[in-house]
N, C-alpha and C positions, 0 to 999 in steps of 0.2 A: 505494499500499499504506499503509495507517494506521500511524502510529508509535506503540509502547507508550509512554505516557507515564511509566511507572514505570521504563523502562529508558533513557529519553531522557538522554545526557549533559549535554544544554544545561539540562535542568531542575534536576539537581543542581548544575551550577555556579552558577546563578542563586540557587538556595538557599544555597549556601555563602556567596556574596558578601553576601547578605542577612543570614546570621547573623553575619558579621563586621561589617556596617555598623552594626546595630542597636545592640550595645553602646556603640560610639563615638559614635553619633549622640546616644543618650540620655545619655550622660555629659556630652557637650558642651552639651546642653540644659540639664542640671541646673546645670553650671558658671555657664552664662549666668545663669540664674535666681538663684543665690546671689551671683554677683560684681557683677550689676549695681547692686544698691543700694549696694554699698560702693564702685563706681567713681564713682557719681552723688551720694554723700554728700559733701558740701562742707564738714562741720564745723558747730559752733555759734559764730556770732559773738556776742559778749557787748558791751555797752556799759555802762560805770557813769557814772551821773548823779548828780552832787555838786550839789544845790539850795541856794539862800539864801546865796550868797556876797553880801556887800554892803559899802559904805563903813563902817557901823557894826558889822561882824561881829567875832567873835573871829578876826583875822588868824592870831594863832599856831596855834589849836586847827585852823583850816581847813588852814594849810601843814603841819601835823603829818600829816593825813590825805593831803594831795597828795604828800609825800615817802613816803609807804607805795607808792604807786602808782610813783612814781619809782624807788624802791628794787627793785620786782619787775619793773622794765622795761614797765610798762603805762600807757597812756593812760588819761585820764578826762575826761568832759564835766564843766565847771563853770558851772552857770546861775546868772548874776549879776544882782542887782537893781540897776539902774543909777542910782537916784534919789540924787543929791547925790555921786555918785562923781567924783573928780576926778584927773586924770593923775598929780599929784604927791603924792598921798595913799598912806599905807602900803599900803592894800588894792589899790590900782591897781598900783602898783611890784611888789607880790609875785606879784598874779596875771599881770602882764605877763612877768614872769622865767620863770614856768613855761610861759606860752603860747610864749616864743621857744624854750624847750628842748623843745618838742614833747610836754610831759607833759599839758598842759591842752588841751583844745578848749574855747573858749568859746562860751555861749550867752546869749541875751536872756531874762531871767525876768521878763517884764512889765515894770513902771515902778515902783512903789512897794510891790507885793505887799500892798495894802490892798483890801477889798472894795468892791463897788458901794455896798452898804449895811452897817450895823453887824452884820447877821445873815446875810449872804450871802458865803460863801467862794468868791467869784469877782471877779476885777478887770476881766473883760471881757464876761462873759456879761449880756446884757440892756442894755449900754450902745450908745449910738447910733453908727453908722459913723464919723461925724467925730470924736468923742470917742475912740475906740479909735484911729483914725488918729494923732491928735494924741499920745497917750500912748506907742505903741510907735515912732512917728517919733522922738519927743524922747529915749525911752530907747536907741534905736539909735544915735542921734547921740552920746550922752553915753558909751556904752560904747565906741564905735569911736574916740572922742577918747582915751579913757583907755588902749586897748590899741595904739592905732596901725595898726589892721588892720580890714579890714570882717568883719562878723557875719551869719551866714545861718542860724543854728539858733534857733528860738523855743521856750522852756518856759514855758506860761502859769502862774502862780501856781495852786496847788490843782488843777492839771491841768484847768482848766475855761476853756471859751471858747464862741463861738456861730459862726454861719455868717457874721455881719459879720467876725468876727476872721480867718477864712480869706481872704475877699476882701481885706482890708488887707494881710496878710502876704504874698498873691500878687502884689498890685499893687506892695509893696515890695521884691520879690525875694528874699524869704527861701526857702530850698531844703528846710528841715526843720521839721516841728511835731512836737513830742513832747509827749504829754500822757496822758490815760487811754485805756482800751479802750472807753468808752461815750460818747464825745462826738460831735459832728456831722462829717460827712465829706462832704456834698452840697457841689458846688461847687468842691472841690479838683480842680485839672487840672495845675498844674506843682508843687506841693508834695508833698513825701514826709511821709506820715503815719506815725510810728514810735512806738507807745504804749509807755510803760513797763509792766512785767508784774508788779511787786511789789517790796518792799523788800529789802533785803540779807539779812533774815532768811529769805525765800523764795527766794534763789538758788539753793541746792542742789536743792529742789524742782522749780524751774523746769528745771534741767539735766537731772534724772532724767527729766520728761516730754518735754523735747526729745530724749532718746534712746530713747524708746519705740518710735520708728519711725512714729509717726502724723502727722510733720510733714515736709513736703518741704523748705522752705527755714527751719527754725526761726531765730528771732532773740530774744534775751533783752536786755531794757534793764532795769538794776537800779538802783533809786532809793535814795539815801543823803543823809541829813540830819545835821547836826552834832548835833542833839539827840537822834539814835540811841545815843550813846556816854553812858554812865551818868558819866563823868569830866566832861562837860558837863552833863548834866540827869540827876541821879541819880534823880528820880522818874520821868521819862519815858523816859530810855534802857534799852536791853535789851542792850547789848553794850559791850564794852570795846575800846581800841585794839588790845590784842593779839589779839582775835577776829578784828577785820578783817585783822590781818596773818596770821593762820592761813588765813583765807579765801582772800587773794590768794595765799598760797603754794600752797595746795592747788589753784588754777584754774591756776596756772603749770604744775602737773605733769599736767594733763589734757591729752592729745594732741590732742583733738578739740574744744578750746575755743580760740577766737581772741579776744583782747581787742582790740576796735577802737574806732573813733569813729564819730559819725554820717557823717562825711565818707568814712570808710572804707566804709560800708554804702552810700553811693551810689555810690561808684566800683565796687562789687562787682556791679552790675548786677541786684541781686535786685528782684523786684517789691514796691514800696513805695508804690503809689499808692492812690486812694480805693476801688478794687474790693477790693484786698487787705484794706484796713481793714474795709470791708463784709462781706468774707467772714468774717473775724475776728469782727466783732460777731452775725452771723447763725449762730454757731456751736452745737453742742449745749449745752442746759442743763447744769449741774453734776450734776443727780440722774441723766441718762442716764449721764454718765460713770461715776458711782458705781456704777450698776447693771450696765454692760456694760463696764466697765474692761477685763477680761481678755481677751474676744473682740475688741474693738475694737484693742487692744494688738498682737493677732496678724493683723489685717487688714492687708494691703498698701497703703502710703501712696497708691499711684496710685488706690485706689478711696475714698480720704478726700478728695478735692478737691485742687485745683491750687495754690492759693497761701494760705499761713496762717501765723500768728505763733503760737508754740507754748504760751501760757500763759494759762490754766490749764487749758483743755479742748480737744480736737480740734475743728479748724474745716473748715467746708464739707463735712461728710459727705454722700455722696451714694447710700448705702446703707441699707437698712432693718436693723432689729435682727434679723429672721428671715434676712436676706440675709447678714448677718455670720456668724451661726451656721451658714448653709450653707456659706458659704465656707471658714470655719475646718475644719468637718466633712470636707467632702468635698475640699477643697484639700490640706490635709495628710494625708489617708487617699491620696488619689492620690499624693502626692508619696512617701510610704512604700512605696506599691505598686511605684512607678516604681524607685526605689532598690533594692528587693528584686528585681525581675526582672532588673535590669541587672547587679546584682552576682551574682546567680545565672548569668547568662550568661557574664560575664567569667571567673568562677573554673572554670566548666566548660570554657571555651575554653582556659583557662591549664592546666587538667588534661590536655586532649587535646594540646597544645603540648609542656608540660613532662614528661608522663609520671607526675606525682604529684599529689596534691592539697595545696591551701595553704589550704583552707578553714578548718581548724583555727586556723591561725596569723592569717588574716584576721579570724576572729571575736574572737580575744583582742584584736587590735590596734585593732579599731573599738571594741570594749567598754571599753578603756583610755582611746581618744581621748574617747568619749562621757562617760565619768566624769570625765575630766580637764577637759572643756569645761563640764561642769555644775558642778564644784568651783570652776572659775575665774569663773563667772557668779554663784555663791553667795558667794565670797570678795570680788569687788569690788561687790557689790551691784547688778549691773545687771539691769533689769527684762527679763523673757521676752517680747521683741516678735517681729515676723513674721521678721526676719533670723535670731535666735537660733533660733526656732522651727523655721525651714527646715533649719538646720544640724542641728538635733537630729533632725527627721524623716528626713532624708537618712542620717545615722548609724544611726538606728533601723532603717530599711529595708534598710540595706547588712548589718546585723548579722543581722537576720532572714534574708537571702538567703543569707549565709555558713553559718549553721546550718543552712539548707534544704538546702544543697549537700552539707554534711557528713553529713546524715541520710539523704538520697536521693542517693548519689554516682553511682548507675549507672543511674538511670531513662531519661535521653536516649540514654546510650552504648549501651545494651542494644537500644535501638529502631534506632540507627544500624547496630550489628552484625547484627540481624535483616533491616535493608534491605539491607545489602551482601550477605549470603547469599543472599536472595532474586534479586538480581541475578545474583549467580554461578550 
């Protein structure tokens, strides 16, 4: 005898289980989507690189800047021009004092900071391999004797070098090469390439872009010179000592920023090899970012490349402009629909269990949370990236679902009553 499917109790039991599992499964999926970026977000490591310390520099002015970092409990990398530096000189003693205290991470800044020729702003690019080896090895010996410890970080003057420089540095055992973003990288095997991203005046812009969500492992290296201060170079400087103090104080208050050293970056295990540097160089041009800044900022980071350095443009983008618009439109639309359906299902399940509706209160709470979250973003000046956009989409969909449940409270309930009556 054939079983009537409409009166089969097993069918209604399985349907009941499915109706209970669907909301919880959907909520769990949304929570995973929202929490995954937060759980994998390692923050923004920042390295302050203070260049051009030397035997003939203004030691008191340099020390004043270094003391600011010490006051705020932050390290900084000091790139030293080693020519003529002596262990018993004031410059070496002062630098050695702060290195021993852990405030300063020393780096070799070329040899004499003089160009290959009069009109060339590079001490190494174009020089034969043997000459570069002699200059770097002499500078390394002088600086290590002055400090009484090995030096493994190299900062070329004017951020300029060539392929021969990489070979010399690798043969001499240097661990880090910090220069510009447009320098050679072929042949770098064991040395980490960590370019600077801008001067101290660009720092907050770099942090803002690193927070945009387009960068998997953002790194910010900030360049600082003594001539940046008007107290030292009134015509060339653009900031005062007190401005740097305010910047460091602001940095200390940012929970997602960690001021570290190049050695700290190496210990973190982040990708810092030649492939990462190549991905950074082959990034989108600036005009693409200016044109598509908003949709790109809403695109999840795993679609924008694996390894990148954050400033000033997204790196390693693997989706086209139309695909980005499609992802933004369909992706967030689907997220709103899912949140709407799940909220509607949960509220109707709660109505059936509690015996009264809570959709009105749910709508008010969701609206308040959405407005508060939006106000927080505006107040803190945070950009709307894919993390924040996902939260707003879920809140919007949940609000729509709660309003829909309040407007059509008995749609499903009536159908259930009719089905029960038919079975009776």
